[in-house]
N, C-alpha and C positions, 0 to 999 in steps of 0.2 A: 601637722594638719595638711591634708592634700588639697581640699577646697574649703573655702570659707562658707559658701552657701550652696546647698544641694536642693534641687526641686525634684519631687517624685510625682509623676503623673500616673496615678493608679496605685493606691496605697494598700493593696491586698498582700497576698502571700509573697510574691516576688519583690515588689517594690518595698513593702514593709520590712521584709527580712534584710534587704540591702541596706536600708536606713538604720535598722537596729544594729547590724554588724558594724557599720561604719561609725556609729555613735559609740559603740562599745570599744572600738579600736582607737578612738580619738582622731579619726581621719577627716571628720567634717565639723563645721561649726553649727550653723543653723540649717535645719531640714524643713523645707516647705512642701506642702501637699496640695495637689490638684486632683479632683475626682468628680464623678458624675452626680453624687448625692451628698448633701450636707451631713446626713446621718453617718455615712461611711467615713467621711473626713473627721467628724467629731469623735467617732470611735477610734480612729487611727491616732488622733491627738491624745485621747484619754489613755491609750495603751503606750504612749511614748514613742510612737513610730515617727511622728512629725511634731514640729514645734508650733507651726501655724498653718492654717488653710488659707490659700491665696488664690487670686484670679490669674488669668493668662498673662496679663501685663507684668505682674510681679514675678511670676514664675520665669518669664523670659529674662529677668535681670539676675537670675542665679548664675553662678559660675559653671555649674554642670546641671543638666536636666536629664533624668532617666525616664524613658517611656516604658512603663510596665503595664501593658494593656494588650487586649486581643489584637493580633496582627491586622485584622480587618479594619481597625480603627486608626491605624497609624497615619495614613495619608491625611485624614481629616484633622487629626490632632496636630500634625506638623504644620498644616495650613493655618490653623488657629494660632500656633505658637510663633511662627516665622516673623510676623511684623513686630514682635516684642523682644526679640533676641538682642541682648546687648553685644557690643563688639567683643569678640573673643570667647563668648559663651560656647560651651561644648554641649552637644546633644548626643545621647546614646540611647539604645533601646535594649529590650530583653526578649524580643520576639523569636519564635521558633522557626521562622523562615527568614531568608535574608535577601534573595535577589529582588523580591517585590518591595521590600523595605528600602533597599538602596534606590530603586527606581522612584519610590514615593518621596524619598529625601531629596533627590535631584529635582523633582518637579516642584516641590513645595519650597525648598530652600535656595534653589538657584546656585549662585556663587558660594553661598554659605554652606553648601553640601560638604565642603572641605572640613567643616566643623562637626560633621556627623560621624560617629563611630558605631557601626552596626555591631551588635553583640547578642549572644545567646547563652545564658547560664544553663548548664545541664543539671538542673536540680529542680525539684518541685514536689508536689503532693496532690492527691485528689481533693484535698481541702482547699478552701479559698476564703478570701476576705481578710480584713485586718487582724482578726483574732487568730488566724492561722500562722501569722508571721512569727519567725524565730531567728535569733541572732546567729545560730550555728548552721543555718540551712546550706550555706555555700562552703562550709569548712571542708577542705579536701576534695571538693567537687570541681569539675572542669567548667570553664567558661570559654566559649569560642568567640573571638572577634574576627570580623571579616572586613578589614579596612580596604579602601579603594586606593588607586594609584595617587589620587590627589588629596587623600585624607591628611590633615595636618599632623605632623609627627608629634608635636607636643600634646595635641588632643588625644591621640592614641596612647601616648605614655601616661597621661593623666587617668584615662579610663582603665588602663591596665593596672595602674597603681591602686585605684579604688577597689577593683575586684580582688586584687591580691590582699589588700587590707581587710577585706571581708572574709579572707581565708581560702579563696579559690585558686585553682591552678589555671593560668591563662594560656590558651593556644590560639593560633591564627590559622584561618583557612580561606581559600577563595570562596566567594559567596555561592557560586553555582555548585561547587563541590560540596559545600556545607549542605545545600538543599538536597542533593543526591544522597548523601550519607544519612541524613536524618529522616528522609523519606523511608529508608530501609529500617533503621534501628529505633526509631521513635514513632513516626507517624503511622506506618503500617501496623505495628503492634497495637496501637490504640484502636485503629479501625477494626482489627481482628477481634479485639475484646468486645467492642461495641456490637459487632455483627453477631457474635456468638450469644451474648446475653439477649439481644433483641430477638434472635431466632427462637430461643427457648421461650421468651416471654410471650411471643405471638401464638404459641401452641395452645390448643384448648385445654390440655392437661399440664400446663406449665407449672402449676403448684407442686405437682409430684416431682418434677425434675429439680426444682429449686430446693425442695425439702430434703432431697438426698445428696445434693451437691456438697462436697467436702473441701478440704484445704487446697487440693490441686485446682479446682474450679475457682476458689476464692483468690488464690495467688494469680492465676492467669487473667482473671477478669477484674482485678483491683482497679486498673486504670480506666475501666468503663464507668467508674464513679467520678471521672473528671468532668469539667464544664462542657456541656454539649455545644454551647455557643462558641467557645474558644476553639474546640476541635473542628467545628464546621469551618471556621475561618482559616485554620491551618490547612485543612484538606483542600480548600479552594485556592488558597494562596500558593500551595506547592503542587498543584494538580498534575503538571506534566511529569515531574519526577515520581510522584506518588502513583500515578497510573502505570508507569513502567514497573515499579516495584510490586504493585498489585498483580500485574500480568505474570511476573516471575513467580510470585507466591502461589497464584492459581495453578501455574504449571507444576510447581512442586506438590501441591495438594492433589492434582490430577494423577501424578505419578504414584502417590501413596494410595489413592483410591483404586487405581488399576491393580496395584500389588495386593491390596486387601481383597478385591474381587477375585483375583486369580489365585489367591492362596499362596502368594509368592513370598515365602518366609525369608529366602535369601536376600531379596531386595529390601524388605522391611528391616532386616537385621543390619544390612549394610548402611542404610540411611540413618537408622537410629544410632548406630555405633559411631558413624562419622560425625553426626550432630553432637553426640555426647562428648566426643574427644575435642571438638572445636569449642564447645562451651567450657569444658574444664580448662583448656588452654587460656581462654579469655579471662576466666575468673582468677587464674594464677597470675596473669599479666596485669590485671587491673587492681 
């Protein structure tokens, strides 16, 4: 057993799957749940994700607390949790942005920020809520931790051990580099999918377009089924890095537009071939 008591703030897909995996691995004793609605917590308990629903005071007495919630709520939740943290309690998160979360932790926790281990599991689904949780969600998937210079070594080791017990492959990154990387490979693709679906939906004859959309459109736009509130918060939290990536992508699209308008077959073939080769190499390496 890695920790005797684990508290999960947000018992949906991410938090619930973490709890299920650790229970299955025998890595935790009791799992406590904190959430926005009694109904969601009752559902999480009925599904075996948590053992009990608790208040902030009891959650703060857990050995480790995972914040599995939209990044826009992190600062407020840390502020509510901070007065109740027992000595040595570890706090970690599962947010998709890290620099803003680190700043929120320093503001809310003060000297106890050394007990905070920022994290980001690279796993998920367009599904949400307790019913979406599954024990194998993190198996073979990457989890990125972005510890700070003053992060307690034993806190980092404990969080690493928990994610590894859940089946994940743990890596560490600088928080700013994390946000740059995921602006490009995660946040931008979500915005592109939302933008395309919204563009078609706003057309007067949108029904015709959607009626003939096939597997390529379905694959590309699957992530547009994700939580609008969550992705709003991510876009705003990582706005600087995301704006840079949007500019780069718009430049690439403009190059393609010009090649199409000019009938420039050579440029189109060059871009498509280069992209195909890069994707094939990535899939071979991953």
